[in-house]
BADOLUM-840834 format. One record per residue (C-alpha): x, y, z; residue number from 1. Coordinates in steps of 0.1 Angstrom, whole numbers, plus 5000, padded with zeros to 4 digits. Example, Ala and Ser with C-alpha at 12.3 -4.5 7.8 and 13.67 -1.06 7.14 Angstrom:
residues 2
PT   c1   c2   c3 seq
PT 5123 4955 5078   1
PT 5137 4989 5071   2
***
This chain:
residues 442
PT   c1   c2   c3 seq
PT 4999 4999 5000   1
PT 5028 5024 5007   2
PT 5036 5025 4967   3
PT 5003 5030 4957   4
PT 4988 5066 4950   5
PT 4948 5069 4945   6
PT 4953 5073 4908   7
PT 4970 5038 4907   8
PT 4943 5021 4932   9
PT 4915 5037 4907  10
PT 4935 5023 4876  11
PT 4937 4989 4892  12
PT 4899 4991 4899  13
PT 4893 5001 4860  14
PT 4908 4964 4849  15
PT 4879 4948 4868  16
PT 4846 4974 4873  17
PT 4835 4996 4842  18
PT 4829 5034 4848  19
PT 4820 5045 4886  20
PT 4849 5068 4885  21
PT 4835 5091 4916  22
PT 4833 5062 4937  23
PT 4866 5048 4929  24
PT 4882 5083 4934  25
PT 4864 5085 4968  26
PT 4876 5052 4980  27
PT 4909 5055 4966  28
PT 4916 5088 4987  29
PT 4900 5070 5019  30
PT 4923 5042 5016  31
PT 4956 5064 5010  32
PT 4946 5088 5043  33
PT 4948 5055 5062  34
PT 4985 5052 5050  35
PT 4991 5088 5057  36
PT 4978 5083 5094  37
PT 5002 5057 5102  38
PT 5030 5081 5090  39
PT 5016 5106 5115  40
PT 5033 5108 5152  41
PT 5014 5086 5179  42
PT 4995 5116 5194  43
PT 4982 5127 5160  44
PT 4970 5093 5146  45
PT 4946 5088 5176  46
PT 4926 5119 5164  47
PT 4926 5110 5128  48
PT 4899 5088 5124  49
PT 4885 5068 5091  50
PT 4862 5087 5067  51
PT 4835 5062 5066  52
PT 4816 5057 5028  53
PT 4780 5058 5022  54
PT 4776 5045 4986  55
PT 4742 5050 4969  56
PT 4731 5033 4939  57
PT 4713 5006 4924  58
PT 4716 4968 4926  59
PT 4745 4953 4899  60
PT 4762 4989 4895  61
PT 4794 4976 4911  62
PT 4790 4988 4951  63
PT 4805 4955 4962  64
PT 4829 4947 4933  65
PT 4847 4979 4939  66
PT 4849 4972 4978  67
PT 4858 4937 4973  68
PT 4884 4939 4946  69
PT 4902 4971 4965  70
PT 4905 4950 4998  71
PT 4918 4919 4974  72
PT 4945 4941 4960  73
PT 4957 4954 4994  74
PT 4956 4926 5013  75
PT 4932 4937 5038  76
PT 4909 4916 5063  77
PT 4876 4924 5043  78
PT 4840 4914 5049  79
PT 4807 4921 5033  80
PT 4775 4915 5056  81
PT 4740 4926 5051  82
PT 4724 4951 5074  83
PT 4693 4936 5072  84
PT 4706 4906 5089  85
PT 4709 4920 5121  86
PT 4687 4925 5150  87
PT 4682 4948 5180  88
PT 4696 4936 5209  89
PT 4672 4914 5228  90
PT 4657 4904 5199  91
PT 4665 4868 5183  92
PT 4690 4870 5155  93
PT 4726 4882 5149  94
PT 4739 4909 5169  95
PT 4761 4938 5154  96
PT 4792 4930 5171  97
PT 4795 4896 5154  98
PT 4806 4913 5121  99
PT 4836 4924 5140 100
PT 4844 4889 5152 101
PT 4836 4877 5116 102
PT 4864 4905 5105 103
PT 4889 4890 5127 104
PT 4886 4854 5119 105
PT 4891 4868 5081 106
PT 4920 4887 5095 107
PT 4938 4859 5110 108
PT 4930 4835 5079 109
PT 4948 4865 5058 110
PT 4978 4866 5080 111
PT 4978 4826 5083 112
PT 4980 4824 5045 113
PT 5008 4851 5041 114
PT 5028 4833 5068 115
PT 5025 4800 5050 116
PT 5036 4813 5018 117
PT 5067 4830 5035 118
PT 5073 4796 5053 119
PT 5066 4776 5023 120
PT 5098 4758 5023 121
PT 5098 4747 5058 122
PT 5061 4736 5055 123
PT 5071 4714 5023 124
PT 5102 4701 5045 125
PT 5080 4689 5074 126
PT 5054 4676 5050 127
PT 5082 4655 5032 128
PT 5097 4644 5064 129
PT 5066 4632 5081 130
PT 5053 4612 5049 131
PT 5088 4595 5044 132
PT 5088 4588 5082 133
PT 5057 4567 5082 134
PT 5069 4548 5050 135
PT 5104 4535 5061 136
PT 5108 4514 5092 137
PT 5118 4532 5123 138
PT 5154 4532 5131 139
PT 5157 4505 5162 140
PT 5169 4524 5194 141
PT 5206 4518 5203 142
PT 5213 4513 5165 143
PT 5249 4514 5156 144
PT 5265 4538 5127 145
PT 5265 4512 5102 146
PT 5225 4510 5107 147
PT 5223 4550 5108 148
PT 5239 4553 5075 149
PT 5217 4527 5059 150
PT 5188 4545 5071 151
PT 5203 4579 5062 152
PT 5208 4566 5028 153
PT 5174 4551 5026 154
PT 5159 4579 5035 155
PT 5177 4601 5007 156
PT 5164 4573 4980 157
PT 5130 4579 4995 158
PT 5131 4620 4992 159
PT 5146 4615 4953 160
PT 5112 4595 4946 161
PT 5090 4615 4968 162
PT 5104 4649 4945 163
PT 5090 4627 4914 164
PT 5060 4621 4926 165
PT 5066 4580 4926 166
PT 5054 4577 4963 167
PT 5020 4595 4954 168
PT 4999 4561 4952 169
PT 5013 4545 4983 170
PT 4992 4541 5013 171
PT 4996 4558 5048 172
PT 4978 4563 5078 173
PT 4973 4599 5086 174
PT 4956 4619 5120 175
PT 4928 4641 5103 176
PT 4920 4670 5126 177
PT 4883 4671 5142 178
PT 4863 4698 5126 179
PT 4836 4697 5147 180
PT 4846 4730 5160 181
PT 4820 4751 5182 182
PT 4809 4784 5162 183
PT 4808 4818 5179 184
PT 4779 4832 5156 185
PT 4761 4858 5170 186
PT 4769 4849 5207 187
PT 4776 4873 5234 188
PT 4813 4879 5242 189
PT 4808 4861 5276 190
PT 4795 4829 5259 191
PT 4822 4832 5236 192
PT 4850 4830 5268 193
PT 4832 4800 5280 194
PT 4832 4784 5247 195
PT 4871 4789 5244 196
PT 4875 4776 5278 197
PT 4857 4742 5268 198
PT 4879 4738 5235 199
PT 4908 4744 5254 200
PT 4896 4717 5279 201
PT 4888 4695 5249 202
PT 4918 4702 5230 203
PT 4938 4690 5261 204
PT 4920 4659 5272 205
PT 4900 4650 5241 206
PT 4910 4633 5209 207
PT 4928 4654 5185 208
PT 4920 4637 5154 209
PT 4910 4604 5138 210
PT 4935 4581 5119 211
PT 4928 4574 5084 212
PT 4943 4556 5053 213
PT 4947 4576 5026 214
PT 4974 4582 4995 215
PT 5005 4603 4999 216
PT 4990 4628 4972 217
PT 4958 4631 4997 218
PT 4980 4635 5028 219
PT 5000 4663 5017 220
PT 4971 4684 5018 221
PT 4960 4672 5052 222
PT 4997 4674 5067 223
PT 4995 4711 5055 224
PT 4974 4724 5083 225
PT 4997 4701 5108 226
PT 5029 4719 5094 227
PT 5013 4750 5099 228
PT 5005 4747 5133 229
PT 5038 4731 5142 230
PT 5059 4756 5125 231
PT 5041 4789 5130 232
PT 5034 4808 5164 233
PT 4998 4806 5172 234
PT 5000 4837 5194 235
PT 5021 4854 5173 236
PT 4998 4850 5142 237
PT 4967 4865 5168 238
PT 4989 4894 5173 239
PT 4995 4902 5137 240
PT 4959 4895 5128 241
PT 4947 4918 5155 242
PT 4972 4946 5144 243
PT 4958 4943 5110 244
PT 4921 4943 5114 245
PT 4923 4971 5138 246
PT 4944 4994 5113 247
PT 4933 4980 5080 248
PT 4903 4961 5084 249
PT 4873 4970 5062 250
PT 4836 4961 5068 251
PT 4814 4967 5039 252
PT 4779 4972 5052 253
PT 4754 4962 5024 254
PT 4715 4969 5026 255
PT 4721 4999 5049 256
PT 4687 5015 5032 257
PT 4668 4984 5046 258
PT 4671 4996 5080 259
PT 4664 5031 5073 260
PT 4629 5042 5091 261
PT 4612 5063 5065 262
PT 4581 5081 5066 263
PT 4559 5054 5054 264
PT 4534 5041 5081 265
PT 4544 5006 5070 266
PT 4581 5011 5080 267
PT 4570 5028 5115 268
PT 4556 4995 5126 269
PT 4592 4981 5129 270
PT 4609 4997 5158 271
PT 4637 4971 5156 272
PT 4652 4988 5125 273
PT 4659 5021 5145 274
PT 4672 4999 5172 275
PT 4699 4982 5148 276
PT 4707 5015 5137 277
PT 4714 5027 5176 278
PT 4733 4993 5180 279
PT 4754 5002 5149 280
PT 4763 5034 5162 281
PT 4790 5025 5190 282
PT 4808 5001 5166 283
PT 4810 5027 5137 284
PT 4822 5052 5162 285
PT 4848 5035 5180 286
PT 4845 5007 5207 287
PT 4859 4974 5218 288
PT 4847 4939 5207 289
PT 4856 4903 5224 290
PT 4868 4883 5194 291
PT 4891 4851 5191 292
PT 4919 4875 5185 293
PT 4911 4891 5219 294
PT 4897 4927 5226 295
PT 4892 4945 5190 296
PT 4896 4980 5188 297
PT 4869 4998 5160 298
PT 4883 5031 5162 299
PT 4902 5027 5128 300
PT 4879 5002 5111 301
PT 4869 5015 5077 302
PT 4830 5012 5072 303
PT 4817 5013 5038 304
PT 4779 5013 5036 305
PT 4757 5007 5006 306
PT 4724 5008 4997 307
PT 4700 5011 4966 308
PT 4674 5037 4988 309
PT 4646 5031 4967 310
PT 4620 5032 4988 311
PT 4639 5054 5016 312
PT 4668 5080 5016 313
PT 4700 5085 5031 314
PT 4683 5111 5054 315
PT 4657 5087 5067 316
PT 4688 5073 5092 317
PT 4691 5085 5124 318
PT 4710 5116 5125 319
PT 4738 5102 5145 320
PT 4743 5070 5123 321
PT 4744 5099 5090 322
PT 4771 5115 5106 323
PT 4792 5087 5112 324
PT 4793 5083 5069 325
PT 4804 5117 5061 326
PT 4816 5110 5027 327
PT 4789 5104 5004 328
PT 4789 5091 4966 329
PT 4760 5084 4941 330
PT 4769 5055 4916 331
PT 4753 5061 4881 332
PT 4727 5035 4869 333
PT 4741 5016 4839 334
PT 4734 5027 4800 335
PT 4736 5003 4770 336
PT 4772 5015 4764 337
PT 4782 5007 4802 338
PT 4767 4973 4798 339
PT 4785 4966 4764 340
PT 4817 4973 4779 341
PT 4809 4952 4810 342
PT 4808 4926 4788 343
PT 4840 4928 4770 344
PT 4866 4953 4787 345
PT 4873 4939 4824 346
PT 4898 4915 4829 347
PT 4878 4885 4836 348
PT 4846 4895 4818 349
PT 4815 4873 4813 350
PT 4826 4867 4779 351
PT 4862 4858 4784 352
PT 4846 4836 4815 353
PT 4824 4812 4792 354
PT 4854 4813 4765 355
PT 4876 4799 4790 356
PT 4847 4773 4803 357
PT 4843 4763 4769 358
PT 4879 4759 4759 359
PT 4878 4732 4786 360
PT 4858 4712 4759 361
PT 4882 4720 4735 362
PT 4855 4744 4717 363
PT 4864 4776 4706 364
PT 4835 4805 4712 365
PT 4840 4836 4694 366
PT 4816 4866 4698 367
PT 4808 4892 4672 368
PT 4812 4927 4682 369
PT 4774 4935 4671 370
PT 4763 4904 4691 371
PT 4779 4919 4724 372
PT 4760 4952 4714 373
PT 4728 4935 4710 374
PT 4734 4914 4741 375
PT 4735 4949 4759 376
PT 4709 4961 4741 377
PT 4684 4935 4750 378
PT 4701 4932 4787 379
PT 4688 4968 4792 380
PT 4656 4965 4779 381
PT 4649 4939 4803 382
PT 4658 4960 4831 383
PT 4635 4986 4820 384
PT 4604 4963 4815 385
PT 4615 4944 4849 386
PT 4632 4952 4878 387
PT 4667 4968 4873 388
PT 4693 4946 4885 389
PT 4722 4961 4865 390
PT 4749 4942 4853 391
PT 4738 4910 4870 392
PT 4709 4907 4840 393
PT 4738 4902 4817 394
PT 4745 4867 4831 395
PT 4708 4858 4824 396
PT 4709 4868 4789 397
PT 4742 4856 4780 398
PT 4733 4821 4798 399
PT 4700 4819 4777 400
PT 4719 4820 4747 401
PT 4748 4794 4753 402
PT 4724 4776 4771 403
PT 4722 4748 4740 404
PT 4762 4755 4732 405
PT 4769 4745 4768 406
PT 4748 4717 4769 407
PT 4758 4703 4734 408
PT 4794 4712 4741 409
PT 4812 4676 4737 410
PT 4797 4668 4703 411
PT 4816 4700 4689 412
PT 4850 4694 4703 413
PT 4876 4713 4679 414
PT 4850 4734 4664 415
PT 4849 4773 4665 416
PT 4811 4785 4672 417
PT 4804 4823 4664 418
PT 4781 4839 4685 419
PT 4766 4867 4658 420
PT 4731 4888 4660 421
PT 4714 4858 4641 422
PT 4720 4835 4671 423
PT 4711 4864 4698 424
PT 4679 4872 4678 425
PT 4668 4834 4676 426
PT 4675 4827 4714 427
PT 4664 4859 4732 428
PT 4647 4883 4706 429
PT 4614 4870 4709 430
PT 4611 4868 4746 431
PT 4624 4906 4752 432
PT 4595 4915 4728 433
PT 4568 4899 4753 434
PT 4568 4916 4788 435
PT 4551 4889 4808 436
PT 4579 4862 4790 437
PT 4605 4888 4799 438
PT 4595 4889 4835 439
PT 4594 4849 4836 440
PT 4625 4840 4819 441
PT 4650 4871 4819 442
***
C-alpha cells in the first residue's frame, strides 16, 4: 500500500469495474489516508479517524465489486455483511458485534495464508519428512553407526522418489483433525469466553483427530494444516491479525437502506430497524469487541455502507448514524454502452469466462462485436421492463443464449462457434418483445 497512489488504486479498479469513477476516487482517497495516518506521530494518529463512506446506487452497478477488489488488492481483512440480517439487542438473531468477530476470523485467515507463503519451504520439508518417516521402518533404539548410515541412505532415496511423485499412490495412515469446532456466530462475549475454555479443555483431554488411511497425494493436503500449526507461532499470528484488523480492516455494510425508517406508516411499525441503527453507532464510532483475537478496537476500521435507497433516502437514517458516514458517493445507473463495456473490457469479463469454460471442452467460442452490443441492448430492455438489477442481467441473458451450446459442447469438440446477431435474436429476441415472458425468463 505504501507505493500505491490514489490514481494507481483507481487504475487497478478500472481493470475489473467499468465506470463509477467518483466512487473509485472516493474510496482510493480514503484508503490512502489510512496509510498517511500511520506516518503521523502517535498522538495525532489517535485523532485522525477514518472517513466512512456511504455508497448510493441500484443493485448491480458495482458497489460491492469496487470494495471487494480494493480489499483484495491491498491484502486487507474484508467482510461483506447485510445490515438487514442483524437484529436489535434483545431480539432473536445476529447482533451487530458479530460482524467484528467475523472480520477477526478473516484477518487471522489472511495473516496465516501470508505466513504460510513465507514459510513455504519449511512447510514442504516438514510434510516430506513426515510422510517418509511413515513409509520407512523406524530406526531401532541403540542402532550402530552402520544401521544409521543405511537408514540415512534409504531416507535420501525416498526423498528422490517423493520429489518426482513416485510415492503418491502409496497408502499411509494420517491423523485427520476433528472439524466439529464450536461456532461463536452471534453469541455474546461472555458465551464466547466460556466456549473457548471448553475448546481448550477438549483440546487438552479429548481426541485430537482420527487416524485415516489415504494416499500420499491426499496426505500432503491434510499435513499442510498440521505443518502450519507446528511451525508457526499461533500467538504471534493472532497478534499480527489483531493489528491488521484494527489498522486496516474494512466492513462493507450492504443493504443499509433496509434498516432506514422511512416516513411511510408501514416502516414505522418496525421499531427494531431503528434499534439496529442505534446498536451500529458505537461499533462505527469506535468501541471494543471481544473476539477470538482478544479485544478488537474498532476506532480505525473503515466502514463502507451501501444501499439502493429506492423506498427510503439517506436522511431517513437516524442523524447520529448519518454523521458517522461523512463521505457520500452516488453510483450511476448502467446505460447500454456501460453494459457493452462490462461484457468485453474487464480482465475477467463474462465473455472471457464463457470462452475459458468452453475451451475446457476444446471448443472455441467467438463473439462478434455487434452481437455483444445486441446483448447489452436486450439486457437494458429487460432491466427497464422488469426490475433493474444492473449488470447481473447480463448473466441471465448470456446464459440463455449459450444454454444449448454449453449443453452440446461435447459434440462440437475442436470446432469454432460464432455468436452472431442472428443467434442472439433467435434465442432471446422474441422473449424480450413479450413483457410477461421477459419477467418469467429473463
